[in-house]
Backbone atoms as SQL, in Angstrom:
CREATE TABLE atoms (id INTEGER PRIMARY KEY, chain TEXT, resi INTEGER, resn TEXT, atom TEXT, x REAL, y REAL, z REAL);
INSERT INTO atoms VALUES
  (1, 'A', 1, 'MET', 'N', -12.251, -53.955, -15.499),
  (2, 'A', 1, 'MET', 'CA', -12.171, -52.532, -15.720),
  (3, 'A', 1, 'MET', 'C', -10.702, -52.106, -15.687),
  (4, 'A', 2, 'THR', 'N', -10.304, -51.350, -16.674),
  (5, 'A', 2, 'THR', 'CA', -8.912, -50.918, -16.752),
  (6, 'A', 2, 'THR', 'C', -8.768, -49.530, -16.139),
  (7, 'A', 3, 'HIS', 'N', -7.631, -49.298, -15.580),
  (8, 'A', 3, 'HIS', 'CA', -7.325, -48.019, -14.948),
  (9, 'A', 3, 'HIS', 'C', -6.332, -47.286, -15.836),
  (10, 'A', 4, 'LYS', 'N', -6.658, -46.050, -16.217),
  (11, 'A', 4, 'LYS', 'CA', -5.758, -45.272, -17.082),
  (12, 'A', 4, 'LYS', 'C', -4.718, -44.560, -16.236),
  (13, 'A', 5, 'ILE', 'N', -3.500, -44.653, -16.660),
  (14, 'A', 5, 'ILE', 'CA', -2.407, -43.939, -16.011),
  (15, 'A', 5, 'ILE', 'C', -1.985, -42.829, -16.953),
  (16, 'A', 6, 'LYS', 'N', -2.041, -41.609, -16.444),
  (17, 'A', 6, 'LYS', 'CA', -1.679, -40.458, -17.272),
  (18, 'A', 6, 'LYS', 'C', -0.201, -40.166, -17.094),
  (19, 'A', 7, 'ARG', 'N', 0.453, -39.928, -18.206),
  (20, 'A', 7, 'ARG', 'CA', 1.861, -39.529, -18.206),
  (21, 'A', 7, 'ARG', 'C', 1.933, -38.174, -18.900),
  (22, 'A', 8, 'TYR', 'N', 2.550, -37.202, -18.245),
  (23, 'A', 8, 'TYR', 'CA', 2.644, -35.857, -18.805),
  (24, 'A', 8, 'TYR', 'C', 4.074, -35.610, -19.266),
  (25, 'A', 9, 'SER', 'N', 4.209, -34.971, -20.409),
  (26, 'A', 9, 'SER', 'CA', 5.551, -34.672, -20.918),
  (27, 'A', 9, 'SER', 'C', 6.180, -33.562, -20.080),
  (28, 'A', 10, 'GLU', 'N', 7.483, -33.491, -20.140),
  (29, 'A', 10, 'GLU', 'CA', 8.188, -32.447, -19.412),
  (30, 'A', 10, 'GLU', 'C', 7.804, -31.069, -19.936),
  (31, 'A', 11, 'ALA', 'N', 7.626, -30.924, -21.241),
  (32, 'A', 11, 'ALA', 'CA', 7.226, -29.646, -21.824),
  (33, 'A', 11, 'ALA', 'C', 5.865, -29.202, -21.281),
  (34, 'A', 12, 'PHE', 'N', 4.931, -30.161, -21.175),
  (35, 'A', 12, 'PHE', 'CA', 3.612, -29.851, -20.643),
  (36, 'A', 12, 'PHE', 'C', 3.725, -29.419, -19.170),
  (37, 'A', 13, 'ARG', 'N', 4.524, -30.141, -18.402),
  (38, 'A', 13, 'ARG', 'CA', 4.700, -29.806, -16.994),
  (39, 'A', 13, 'ARG', 'C', 5.265, -28.393, -16.842),
  (40, 'A', 14, 'ARG', 'N', 6.261, -28.087, -17.650),
  (41, 'A', 14, 'ARG', 'CA', 6.864, -26.750, -17.588),
  (42, 'A', 14, 'ARG', 'C', 5.864, -25.667, -18.001),
  (43, 'A', 15, 'GLN', 'N', 5.001, -25.982, -18.957),
  (44, 'A', 15, 'GLN', 'CA', 3.972, -25.038, -19.381),
  (45, 'A', 15, 'GLN', 'C', 3.012, -24.745, -18.222),
  (46, 'A', 16, 'VAL', 'N', 2.584, -25.783, -17.523),
  (47, 'A', 16, 'VAL', 'CA', 1.670, -25.617, -16.387),
  (48, 'A', 16, 'VAL', 'C', 2.352, -24.799, -15.286),
  (49, 'A', 17, 'VAL', 'N', 3.604, -25.094, -15.004),
  (50, 'A', 17, 'VAL', 'CA', 4.350, -24.345, -13.988),
  (51, 'A', 17, 'VAL', 'C', 4.496, -22.887, -14.416),
  (52, 'A', 18, 'GLY', 'N', 4.754, -22.653, -15.683),
  (53, 'A', 18, 'GLY', 'CA', 4.859, -21.286, -16.191),
  (54, 'A', 18, 'GLY', 'C', 3.556, -20.505, -16.008),
  (55, 'A', 19, 'GLU', 'N', 2.430, -21.167, -16.257),
  (56, 'A', 19, 'GLU', 'CA', 1.134, -20.517, -16.052),
  (57, 'A', 19, 'GLU', 'C', 0.904, -20.218, -14.574),
  (58, 'A', 20, 'TYR', 'N', 1.327, -21.136, -13.711),
  (59, 'A', 20, 'TYR', 'CA', 1.201, -20.912, -12.271),
  (60, 'A', 20, 'TYR', 'C', 2.028, -19.694, -11.857),
  (61, 'A', 21, 'GLU', 'N', 3.267, -19.635, -12.331),
  (62, 'A', 21, 'GLU', 'CA', 4.131, -18.506, -11.996),
  (63, 'A', 21, 'GLU', 'C', 3.623, -17.206, -12.603),
  (64, 'A', 22, 'GLY', 'N', 2.809, -17.320, -13.654),
  (65, 'A', 22, 'GLY', 'CA', 2.205, -16.148, -14.264),
  (66, 'A', 22, 'GLY', 'C', 0.966, -15.654, -13.531),
  (67, 'A', 23, 'GLY', 'N', 0.527, -16.395, -12.501),
  (68, 'A', 23, 'GLY', 'CA', -0.590, -15.920, -11.703),
  (69, 'A', 23, 'GLY', 'C', -1.782, -16.844, -11.607),
  (70, 'A', 24, 'GLU', 'N', -1.795, -17.920, -12.358),
  (71, 'A', 24, 'GLU', 'CA', -2.911, -18.872, -12.285),
  (72, 'A', 24, 'GLU', 'C', -2.876, -19.615, -10.954),
  (73, 'A', 25, 'SER', 'N', -4.038, -20.008, -10.467),
  (74, 'A', 25, 'SER', 'CA', -4.083, -20.789, -9.227),
  (75, 'A', 25, 'SER', 'C', -3.985, -22.282, -9.554),
  (76, 'A', 26, 'ILE', 'N', -3.581, -23.047, -8.576),
  (77, 'A', 26, 'ILE', 'CA', -3.459, -24.496, -8.764),
  (78, 'A', 26, 'ILE', 'C', -4.813, -25.126, -9.086),
  (79, 'A', 27, 'PRO', 'N', -5.893, -24.791, -8.346),
  (80, 'A', 27, 'PRO', 'CA', -7.193, -25.390, -8.687),
  (81, 'A', 27, 'PRO', 'C', -7.671, -25.059, -10.104),
  (82, 'A', 28, 'SER', 'N', -7.418, -23.842, -10.558),
  (83, 'A', 28, 'SER', 'CA', -7.848, -23.498, -11.919),
  (84, 'A', 28, 'SER', 'C', -7.047, -24.281, -12.967),
  (85, 'A', 29, 'LEU', 'N', -5.763, -24.505, -12.702),
  (86, 'A', 29, 'LEU', 'CA', -4.948, -25.304, -13.620),
  (87, 'A', 29, 'LEU', 'C', -5.395, -26.768, -13.615),
  (88, 'A', 30, 'GLN', 'N', -5.767, -27.273, -12.450),
  (89, 'A', 30, 'GLN', 'CA', -6.254, -28.659, -12.375),
  (90, 'A', 30, 'GLN', 'C', -7.541, -28.824, -13.187),
  (91, 'A', 31, 'ARG', 'N', -8.429, -27.839, -13.091),
  (92, 'A', 31, 'ARG', 'CA', -9.671, -27.909, -13.880),
  (93, 'A', 31, 'ARG', 'C', -9.392, -27.752, -15.370),
  (94, 'A', 32, 'LYS', 'N', -8.543, -26.799, -15.696),
  (95, 'A', 32, 'LYS', 'CA', -8.256, -26.489, -17.102),
  (96, 'A', 32, 'LYS', 'C', -7.674, -27.696, -17.834),
  (97, 'A', 33, 'TYR', 'N', -6.771, -28.415, -17.199),
  (98, 'A', 33, 'TYR', 'CA', -6.084, -29.529, -17.858),
  (99, 'A', 33, 'TYR', 'C', -6.545, -30.902, -17.354),
  (100, 'A', 34, 'ALA', 'N', -7.587, -30.930, -16.519),
  (101, 'A', 34, 'ALA', 'CA', -8.134, -32.184, -15.983),
  (102, 'A', 34, 'ALA', 'C', -7.060, -33.021, -15.285),
  (103, 'A', 35, 'ILE', 'N', -6.285, -32.364, -14.450),
  (104, 'A', 35, 'ILE', 'CA', -5.255, -33.045, -13.667),
  (105, 'A', 35, 'ILE', 'C', -5.896, -33.398, -12.330),
  (106, 'A', 36, 'THR', 'N', -6.045, -34.691, -12.060),
  (107, 'A', 36, 'THR', 'CA', -6.804, -35.128, -10.894),
  (108, 'A', 36, 'THR', 'C', -5.977, -35.273, -9.629),
  (109, 'A', 37, 'GLY', 'N', -4.719, -35.503, -9.733),
  (110, 'A', 37, 'GLY', 'CA', -3.891, -35.698, -8.541),
  (111, 'A', 37, 'GLY', 'C', -3.642, -34.381, -7.825),
  (112, 'A', 38, 'THR', 'N', -4.017, -34.316, -6.552),
  (113, 'A', 38, 'THR', 'CA', -3.842, -33.086, -5.776),
  (114, 'A', 38, 'THR', 'C', -2.370, -32.678, -5.642),
  (115, 'A', 39, 'PRO', 'N', -1.442, -33.595, -5.365),
  (116, 'A', 39, 'PRO', 'CA', -0.045, -33.175, -5.199),
  (117, 'A', 39, 'PRO', 'C', 0.729, -33.041, -6.512),
  (118, 'A', 40, 'THR', 'N', 0.081, -33.316, -7.638),
  (119, 'A', 40, 'THR', 'CA', 0.806, -33.355, -8.908),
  (120, 'A', 40, 'THR', 'C', 1.400, -31.992, -9.259),
  (121, 'A', 41, 'ILE', 'N', 0.579, -30.963, -9.340),
  (122, 'A', 41, 'ILE', 'CA', 1.086, -29.644, -9.756),
  (123, 'A', 41, 'ILE', 'C', 2.065, -29.077, -8.733),
  (124, 'A', 42, 'PRO', 'N', 1.783, -29.148, -7.417),
  (125, 'A', 42, 'PRO', 'CA', 2.801, -28.662, -6.466),
  (126, 'A', 42, 'PRO', 'C', 4.149, -29.372, -6.616),
  (127, 'A', 43, 'ALA', 'N', 4.134, -30.651, -6.947),
  (128, 'A', 43, 'ALA', 'CA', 5.401, -31.373, -7.155),
  (129, 'A', 43, 'ALA', 'C', 6.123, -30.816, -8.378),
  (130, 'A', 44, 'TRP', 'N', 5.358, -30.515, -9.435),
  (131, 'A', 44, 'TRP', 'CA', 5.972, -29.932, -10.633),
  (132, 'A', 44, 'TRP', 'C', 6.551, -28.561, -10.320),
  (133, 'A', 45, 'ILE', 'N', 5.856, -27.805, -9.512),
  (134, 'A', 45, 'ILE', 'CA', 6.335, -26.456, -9.166),
  (135, 'A', 45, 'ILE', 'C', 7.661, -26.560, -8.414),
  (136, 'A', 46, 'ARG', 'N', 7.740, -27.487, -7.468),
  (137, 'A', 46, 'ARG', 'CA', 9.002, -27.676, -6.731),
  (138, 'A', 46, 'ARG', 'C', 10.128, -28.088, -7.678),
  (139, 'A', 47, 'LYS', 'N', 9.800, -28.928, -8.646),
  (140, 'A', 47, 'LYS', 'CA', 10.827, -29.459, -9.537),
  (141, 'A', 47, 'LYS', 'C', 11.224, -28.468, -10.632),
  (142, 'A', 48, 'TYR', 'N', 10.232, -27.818, -11.258),
  (143, 'A', 48, 'TYR', 'CA', 10.509, -26.992, -12.436),
  (144, 'A', 48, 'TYR', 'C', 10.391, -25.489, -12.194),
  (145, 'A', 49, 'GLY', 'N', 9.845, -25.097, -11.071),
  (146, 'A', 49, 'GLY', 'CA', 9.603, -23.678, -10.818),
  (147, 'A', 49, 'GLY', 'C', 10.882, -22.894, -10.606),
  (148, 'A', 50, 'LYS', 'N', 10.825, -21.630, -10.967),
  (149, 'A', 50, 'LYS', 'CA', 11.991, -20.757, -10.801),
  (150, 'A', 50, 'LYS', 'C', 12.174, -20.362, -9.347),
  (151, 'A', 51, 'ALA', 'N', 11.048, -20.096, -8.670),
  (152, 'A', 51, 'ALA', 'CA', 11.138, -19.608, -7.296),
  (153, 'A', 51, 'ALA', 'C', 10.374, -20.496, -6.329),
  (154, 'A', 52, 'GLY', 'N', 10.043, -21.705, -6.710),
  (155, 'A', 52, 'GLY', 'CA', 9.278, -22.573, -5.824),
  (156, 'A', 52, 'GLY', 'C', 7.854, -22.086, -5.700),
  (157, 'A', 53, 'PHE', 'N', 7.277, -22.270, -4.548),
  (158, 'A', 53, 'PHE', 'CA', 5.906, -21.832, -4.341),
  (159, 'A', 53, 'PHE', 'C', 5.832, -20.307, -4.358),
  (160, 'A', 54, 'ARG', 'N', 4.878, -19.808, -5.091),
  (161, 'A', 54, 'ARG', 'CA', 4.718, -18.376, -5.284),
  (162, 'A', 54, 'ARG', 'C', 4.383, -17.660, -3.985),
  (163, 'A', 55, 'HIS', 'N', 3.688, -18.294, -3.066),
  (164, 'A', 55, 'HIS', 'CA', 3.206, -17.623, -1.870),
  (165, 'A', 55, 'HIS', 'C', 4.130, -17.795, -0.673),
  (166, 'A', 56, 'GLU', 'N', 5.244, -18.397, -0.871),
  (167, 'A', 56, 'GLU', 'CA', 6.167, -18.628, 0.226),
  (168, 'A', 56, 'GLU', 'C', 7.110, -17.442, 0.331),
  (169, 'A', 57, 'VAL', 'N', 7.050, -16.737, 1.478),
  (170, 'A', 57, 'VAL', 'CA', 7.893, -15.575, 1.698),
  (171, 'A', 57, 'VAL', 'C', 8.742, -15.848, 2.923),
  (172, 'A', 58, 'VAL', 'N', 10.031, -15.684, 2.766),
  (173, 'A', 58, 'VAL', 'CA', 10.945, -15.879, 3.876),
  (174, 'A', 58, 'VAL', 'C', 11.641, -14.550, 4.116),
  (175, 'A', 59, 'ARG', 'N', 11.475, -14.036, 5.333),
  (176, 'A', 59, 'ARG', 'CA', 12.094, -12.761, 5.676),
  (177, 'A', 59, 'ARG', 'C', 13.054, -13.025, 6.827),
  (178, 'A', 60, 'ILE', 'N', 14.309, -12.738, 6.606),
  (179, 'A', 60, 'ILE', 'CA', 15.324, -12.969, 7.618),
  (180, 'A', 60, 'ILE', 'C', 15.845, -11.614, 8.059),
  (181, 'A', 61, 'GLN', 'N', 15.730, -11.368, 9.358),
  (182, 'A', 61, 'GLN', 'CA', 16.239, -10.119, 9.900),
  (183, 'A', 61, 'GLN', 'C', 16.629, -10.328, 11.353),
  (184, 'A', 62, 'THR', 'N', 17.518, -9.477, 11.816),
  (185, 'A', 62, 'THR', 'CA', 17.948, -9.579, 13.206),
  (186, 'A', 62, 'THR', 'C', 16.909, -8.920, 14.104),
  (187, 'A', 63, 'ALA', 'N', 17.044, -9.138, 15.398),
  (188, 'A', 63, 'ALA', 'CA', 16.126, -8.523, 16.362),
  (189, 'A', 63, 'ALA', 'C', 16.240, -7.006, 16.320),
  (190, 'A', 64, 'ASP', 'N', 17.472, -6.499, 16.107),
  (191, 'A', 64, 'ASP', 'CA', 17.667, -5.051, 16.011),
  (192, 'A', 64, 'ASP', 'C', 16.929, -4.479, 14.804),
  (193, 'A', 65, 'GLU', 'N', 17.011, -5.194, 13.680),
  (194, 'A', 65, 'GLU', 'CA', 16.314, -4.733, 12.476),
  (195, 'A', 65, 'GLU', 'C', 14.806, -4.738, 12.680),
  (196, 'A', 66, 'ALA', 'N', 14.282, -5.770, 13.309),
  (197, 'A', 66, 'ALA', 'CA', 12.843, -5.837, 13.564),
  (198, 'A', 66, 'ALA', 'C', 12.419, -4.706, 14.490),
  (199, 'A', 67, 'GLY', 'N', 13.218, -4.427, 15.497),
  (200, 'A', 67, 'GLY', 'CA', 12.917, -3.316, 16.409),
  (201, 'A', 67, 'GLY', 'C', 12.954, -1.985, 15.692),
  (202, 'A', 68, 'ARG', 'N', 13.921, -1.823, 14.816),
  (203, 'A', 68, 'ARG', 'CA', 14.054, -0.567, 14.053),
  (204, 'A', 68, 'ARG', 'C', 12.859, -0.388, 13.119),
  (205, 'A', 69, 'VAL', 'N', 12.395, -1.461, 12.491),
  (206, 'A', 69, 'VAL', 'CA', 11.234, -1.385, 11.600),
  (207, 'A', 69, 'VAL', 'C', 10.004, -0.951, 12.396),
  (208, 'A', 70, 'LYS', 'N', 9.805, -1.548, 13.563),
  (209, 'A', 70, 'LYS', 'CA', 8.658, -1.171, 14.396),
  (210, 'A', 70, 'LYS', 'C', 8.760, 0.278, 14.839),
  (211, 'A', 71, 'GLU', 'N', 9.961, 0.716, 15.184),
  (212, 'A', 71, 'GLU', 'CA', 10.186, 2.094, 15.599),
  (213, 'A', 71, 'GLU', 'C', 9.852, 3.062, 14.450),
  (214, 'A', 72, 'LEU', 'N', 10.300, 2.734, 13.242),
  (215, 'A', 72, 'LEU', 'CA', 10.019, 3.580, 12.089),
  (216, 'A', 72, 'LEU', 'C', 8.533, 3.598, 11.748),
  (217, 'A', 73, 'GLU', 'N', 7.856, 2.449, 11.875),
  (218, 'A', 73, 'GLU', 'CA', 6.415, 2.409, 11.619),
  (219, 'A', 73, 'GLU', 'C', 5.670, 3.287, 12.616),
  (220, 'A', 74, 'LYS', 'N', 6.090, 3.275, 13.887),
  (221, 'A', 74, 'LYS', 'CA', 5.467, 4.129, 14.902),
  (222, 'A', 74, 'LYS', 'C', 5.723, 5.594, 14.578),
  (223, 'A', 75, 'GLN', 'N', 6.936, 5.905, 14.148),
  (224, 'A', 75, 'GLN', 'CA', 7.276, 7.277, 13.790),
  (225, 'A', 75, 'GLN', 'C', 6.410, 7.761, 12.627),
  (226, 'A', 76, 'VAL', 'N', 6.172, 6.901, 11.637),
  (227, 'A', 76, 'VAL', 'CA', 5.312, 7.263, 10.504),
  (228, 'A', 76, 'VAL', 'C', 3.891, 7.541, 10.997),
  (229, 'A', 77, 'ARG', 'N', 3.368, 6.686, 11.880),
  (230, 'A', 77, 'ARG', 'CA', 2.018, 6.905, 12.417),
  (231, 'A', 77, 'ARG', 'C', 1.940, 8.224, 13.174),
  (232, 'A', 78, 'ASP', 'N', 2.964, 8.515, 13.990),
  (233, 'A', 78, 'ASP', 'CA', 2.985, 9.768, 14.753),
  (234, 'A', 78, 'ASP', 'C', 3.035, 10.978, 13.823),
  (235, 'A', 79, 'LEU', 'N', 3.858, 10.889, 12.792),
  (236, 'A', 79, 'LEU', 'CA', 3.964, 12.012, 11.843),
  (237, 'A', 79, 'LEU', 'C', 2.666, 12.210, 11.058),
  (238, 'A', 80, 'GLU', 'N', 2.005, 11.108, 10.690),
  (239, 'A', 80, 'GLU', 'CA', 0.725, 11.234, 9.987),
  (240, 'A', 80, 'GLU', 'C', -0.321, 11.884, 10.889),
  (241, 'A', 81, 'ALA', 'N', -0.315, 11.521, 12.170),
  (242, 'A', 81, 'ALA', 'CA', -1.253, 12.133, 13.114),
  (243, 'A', 81, 'ALA', 'C', -0.950, 13.619, 13.283),
  (244, 'A', 82, 'ALA', 'N', 0.329, 13.974, 13.389),
  (245, 'A', 82, 'ALA', 'CA', 0.714, 15.378, 13.519),
  (246, 'A', 82, 'ALA', 'C', 0.316, 16.169, 12.273),
  (247, 'A', 83, 'LEU', 'N', 0.493, 15.575, 11.114),
  (248, 'A', 83, 'LEU', 'CA', 0.095, 16.234, 9.870),
  (249, 'A', 83, 'LEU', 'C', -1.411, 16.469, 9.850),
  (250, 'A', 84, 'GLY', 'N', -2.184, 15.502, 10.306),
  (251, 'A', 84, 'GLY', 'CA', -3.631, 15.669, 10.372),
  (252, 'A', 84, 'GLY', 'C', -4.024, 16.802, 11.307),
  (253, 'A', 85, 'ARG', 'N', -3.371, 16.872, 12.473),
  (254, 'A', 85, 'ARG', 'CA', -3.665, 17.956, 13.423),
  (255, 'A', 85, 'ARG', 'C', -3.302, 19.307, 12.827),
  (256, 'A', 86, 'MET', 'N', -2.158, 19.380, 12.154),
  (257, 'A', 86, 'MET', 'CA', -1.726, 20.648, 11.552),
  (258, 'A', 86, 'MET', 'C', -2.679, 21.082, 10.430),
  (259, 'A', 87, 'THR', 'N', -3.159, 20.129, 9.665),
  (260, 'A', 87, 'THR', 'CA', -4.099, 20.446, 8.596),
  (261, 'A', 87, 'THR', 'C', -5.388, 21.013, 9.170),
  (262, 'A', 88, 'LEU', 'N', -5.890, 20.394, 10.240),
  (263, 'A', 88, 'LEU', 'CA', -7.098, 20.906, 10.884),
  (264, 'A', 88, 'LEU', 'C', -6.869, 22.295, 11.465),
  (265, 'A', 89, 'GLU', 'N', -5.714, 22.508, 12.080),
  (266, 'A', 89, 'GLU', 'CA', -5.383, 23.824, 12.638),
  (267, 'A', 89, 'GLU', 'C', -5.321, 24.873, 11.530),
  (268, 'A', 90, 'LYS', 'N', -4.731, 24.514, 10.408),
  (269, 'A', 90, 'LYS', 'CA', -4.643, 25.444, 9.267),
  (270, 'A', 90, 'LYS', 'C', -6.035, 25.812, 8.760),
  (271, 'A', 91, 'LEU', 'N', -6.901, 24.819, 8.623),
  (272, 'A', 91, 'LEU', 'CA', -8.263, 25.091, 8.170),
  (273, 'A', 91, 'LEU', 'C', -9.007, 25.981, 9.155),
  (274, 'A', 92, 'LYS', 'N', -8.804, 25.730, 10.448),
  (275, 'A', 92, 'LYS', 'CA', -9.453, 26.543, 11.474),
  (276, 'A', 92, 'LYS', 'C', -8.979, 27.989, 11.381),
  (277, 'A', 93, 'LEU', 'N', -7.678, 28.192, 11.247),
  (278, 'A', 93, 'LEU', 'CA', -7.126, 29.542, 11.162),
  (279, 'A', 93, 'LEU', 'C', -7.570, 30.258, 9.887),
  (280, 'A', 94, 'GLU', 'N', -7.650, 29.539, 8.793),
  (281, 'A', 94, 'GLU', 'CA', -8.128, 30.159, 7.554),
  (282, 'A', 94, 'GLU', 'C', -9.592, 30.574, 7.688),
  (283, 'A', 95, 'SER', 'N', -10.386, 29.781, 8.383),
  (284, 'A', 95, 'SER', 'CA', -11.788, 30.130, 8.609),
  (285, 'A', 95, 'SER', 'C', -11.891, 31.387, 9.469),
  (286, 'A', 96, 'ILE', 'N', -11.079, 31.454, 10.514),
  (287, 'A', 96, 'ILE', 'CA', -11.069, 32.640, 11.373),
  (288, 'A', 96, 'ILE', 'C', -10.658, 33.863, 10.567),
  (289, 'A', 97, 'LEU', 'N', -9.654, 33.697, 9.718),
  (290, 'A', 97, 'LEU', 'CA', -9.188, 34.797, 8.878),
  (291, 'A', 97, 'LEU', 'C', -10.294, 35.283, 7.956),
  (292, 'A', 98, 'GLU', 'N', -11.035, 34.378, 7.349),
  (293, 'A', 98, 'GLU', 'CA', -12.137, 34.769, 6.465),
  (294, 'A', 98, 'GLU', 'C', -13.196, 35.553, 7.227),
  (295, 'A', 99, 'VAL', 'N', -13.523, 35.119, 8.435),
  (296, 'A', 99, 'VAL', 'CA', -14.512, 35.832, 9.245),
  (297, 'A', 99, 'VAL', 'C', -14.004, 37.224, 9.592),
  (298, 'A', 100, 'LEU', 'N', -12.743, 37.339, 9.983),
  (299, 'A', 100, 'LEU', 'CA', -12.168, 38.645, 10.314),
  (300, 'A', 100, 'LEU', 'C', -12.156, 39.565, 9.097),
  (301, 'A', 101, 'GLN', 'N', -11.838, 39.018, 7.933),
  (302, 'A', 101, 'GLN', 'CA', -11.821, 39.831, 6.723),
  (303, 'A', 101, 'GLN', 'C', -13.216, 40.311, 6.353),
  (304, 'A', 102, 'GLU', 'N', -14.210, 39.459, 6.525),
  (305, 'A', 102, 'GLU', 'CA', -15.587, 39.868, 6.237),
  (306, 'A', 102, 'GLU', 'C', -16.039, 40.951, 7.208),
  (307, 'A', 103, 'ASP', 'N', -15.661, 40.847, 8.473),
  (308, 'A', 103, 'ASP', 'CA', -16.016, 41.854, 9.469),
  (309, 'A', 103, 'ASP', 'C', -15.306, 43.176, 9.204),
  (310, 'A', 104, 'ALA', 'N', -14.127, 43.117, 8.570),
  (311, 'A', 104, 'ALA', 'CA', -13.345, 44.317, 8.319),
  (312, 'A', 104, 'ALA', 'C', -13.816, 45.066, 7.081),
  (313, 'A', 105, 'GLY', 'N', -14.858, 44.629, 6.435),
  (314, 'A', 105, 'GLY', 'CA', -15.370, 45.402, 5.306),
  (315, 'A', 105, 'GLY', 'C', -15.435, 44.633, 4.014),
  (316, 'A', 106, 'GLY', 'N', -15.538, 43.323, 4.055),
  (317, 'A', 106, 'GLY', 'CA', -15.735, 42.535, 2.851),
  (318, 'A', 106, 'GLY', 'C', -14.488, 42.327, 2.023),
  (319, 'A', 107, 'VAL', 'N', -13.319, 42.543, 2.585),
  (320, 'A', 107, 'VAL', 'CA', -12.078, 42.323, 1.860),
  (321, 'A', 107, 'VAL', 'C', -11.849, 40.815, 1.756),
  (322, 'A', 108, 'LYS', 'N', -11.569, 40.336, 0.556),
  (323, 'A', 108, 'LYS', 'CA', -11.331, 38.911, 0.315),
  (324, 'A', 108, 'LYS', 'C', -9.857, 38.678, 0.035),
  (325, 'A', 109, 'LYS', 'N', -9.411, 37.485, 0.284),
  (326, 'A', 109, 'LYS', 'CA', -8.039, 37.117, -0.065),
  (327, 'A', 109, 'LYS', 'C', -7.926, 37.054, -1.583),
  (328, 'A', 110, 'ASN', 'N', -6.875, 37.637, -2.135),
  (329, 'A', 110, 'ASN', 'CA', -6.653, 37.600, -3.580),
  (330, 'A', 110, 'ASN', 'C', -6.045, 36.278, -4.010),
  (331, 'A', 111, 'ALA', 'N', -5.007, 35.881, -3.346),
  (332, 'A', 111, 'ALA', 'CA', -4.303, 34.659, -3.724),
  (333, 'A', 111, 'ALA', 'C', -4.085, 33.837, -2.461),
  (334, 'A', 112, 'PRO', 'N', -4.058, 32.541, -2.617),
  (335, 'A', 112, 'PRO', 'CA', -3.823, 31.720, -1.432),
  (336, 'A', 112, 'PRO', 'C', -2.421, 31.947, -0.897),
  (337, 'A', 113, 'ALA', 'N', -2.345, 32.391, 0.341),
  (338, 'A', 113, 'ALA', 'CA', -1.047, 32.605, 0.985),
  (339, 'A', 113, 'ALA', 'C', -0.871, 31.544, 2.050),
  (340, 'A', 114, 'SER', 'N', 0.337, 31.449, 2.523),
  (341, 'A', 114, 'SER', 'CA', 0.556, 30.458, 3.579),
  (342, 'A', 114, 'SER', 'C', -0.148, 30.926, 4.844),
  (343, 'A', 115, 'SER', 'N', -0.460, 30.025, 5.699),
  (344, 'A', 115, 'SER', 'CA', -1.176, 30.339, 6.938),
  (345, 'A', 115, 'SER', 'C', -0.374, 31.308, 7.789),
  (346, 'A', 116, 'ASN', 'N', 0.935, 31.155, 7.818),
  (347, 'A', 116, 'ASN', 'CA', 1.776, 32.018, 8.640),
  (348, 'A', 116, 'ASN', 'C', 1.718, 33.455, 8.152),
  (349, 'A', 117, 'ALA', 'N', 1.784, 33.669, 6.840),
  (350, 'A', 117, 'ALA', 'CA', 1.755, 35.019, 6.294),
  (351, 'A', 117, 'ALA', 'C', 0.409, 35.669, 6.567),
  (352, 'A', 118, 'SER', 'N', -0.668, 34.947, 6.431),
  (353, 'A', 118, 'SER', 'CA', -2.002, 35.479, 6.688),
  (354, 'A', 118, 'SER', 'C', -2.155, 35.849, 8.146),
  (355, 'A', 119, 'LEU', 'N', -1.620, 35.030, 9.017),
  (356, 'A', 119, 'LEU', 'CA', -1.724, 35.303, 10.448),
  (357, 'A', 119, 'LEU', 'C', -0.933, 36.551, 10.826),
  (358, 'A', 120, 'LYS', 'N', 0.240, 36.724, 10.237),
  (359, 'A', 120, 'LYS', 'CA', 1.058, 37.897, 10.537),
  (360, 'A', 120, 'LYS', 'C', 0.347, 39.167, 10.098),
  (361, 'A', 121, 'LYS', 'N', -0.298, 39.141, 8.910),
  (362, 'A', 121, 'LYS', 'CA', -1.015, 40.310, 8.416),
  (363, 'A', 121, 'LYS', 'C', -2.164, 40.660, 9.345),
  (364, 'A', 122, 'SER', 'N', -2.943, 39.657, 9.756),
  (365, 'A', 122, 'SER', 'CA', -4.082, 39.932, 10.627),
  (366, 'A', 122, 'SER', 'C', -3.605, 40.367, 12.011),
  (367, 'A', 123, 'ALA', 'N', -2.474, 39.854, 12.476),
  (368, 'A', 123, 'ALA', 'CA', -1.927, 40.248, 13.767),
  (369, 'A', 123, 'ALA', 'C', -1.455, 41.690, 13.712),
  (370, 'A', 124, 'ASN', 'N', -0.822, 42.096, 12.582),
  (371, 'A', 124, 'ASN', 'CA', -0.369, 43.483, 12.434),
  (372, 'A', 124, 'ASN', 'C', -1.543, 44.440, 12.418),
  (373, 'A', 125, 'LYS', 'N', -2.621, 44.070, 11.738),
  (374, 'A', 125, 'LYS', 'CA', -3.814, 44.919, 11.702),
  (375, 'A', 125, 'LYS', 'C', -4.399, 45.056, 13.096),
  (376, 'A', 126, 'ALA', 'N', -4.419, 43.977, 13.848),
  (377, 'A', 126, 'ALA', 'CA', -4.975, 44.007, 15.203),
  (378, 'A', 126, 'ALA', 'C', -4.098, 44.867, 16.121),
  (379, 'A', 127, 'ASP', 'N', -2.776, 44.854, 15.926),
  (380, 'A', 127, 'ASP', 'CA', -1.864, 45.647, 16.759),
  (381, 'A', 127, 'ASP', 'C', -2.046, 47.133, 16.481),
  (382, 'A', 128, 'ARG', 'N', -2.298, 47.505, 15.230),
  (383, 'A', 128, 'ARG', 'CA', -2.467, 48.919, 14.854),
  (384, 'A', 128, 'ARG', 'C', -3.764, 49.485, 15.418),
  (385, 'A', 129, 'ALA', 'N', -4.761, 48.658, 15.563),
  (386, 'A', 129, 'ALA', 'CA', -6.076, 49.144, 16.002),
  (387, 'A', 129, 'ALA', 'C', -6.149, 49.427, 17.479);
């Protein structure tokens, strides 16, 4: 029984690497081109690839930079939480304003005003009464 040895041209290897860099997975390329050797395509990627392995990410930063990133991420979370609380407070105040306007004789808001302006108007009416 004879054993077949496959030899791939450099152009073919570069084509396979190009498809990998374009988003194809190694197993799909092995099936598509009937490449049986498990390390074959990764070796081609190391040799012919522009950026090596597509999934390899190297992030180099100092401890100060890492601390600053964590600090900024916490600040973003805090600000998002504050924004959520303010939005709920605004909705609550607008609801109260609508109830007060209905009690005052069915007067409706004409145009959406800021919460602060609406509150000042209702506060002035309450002070006059």
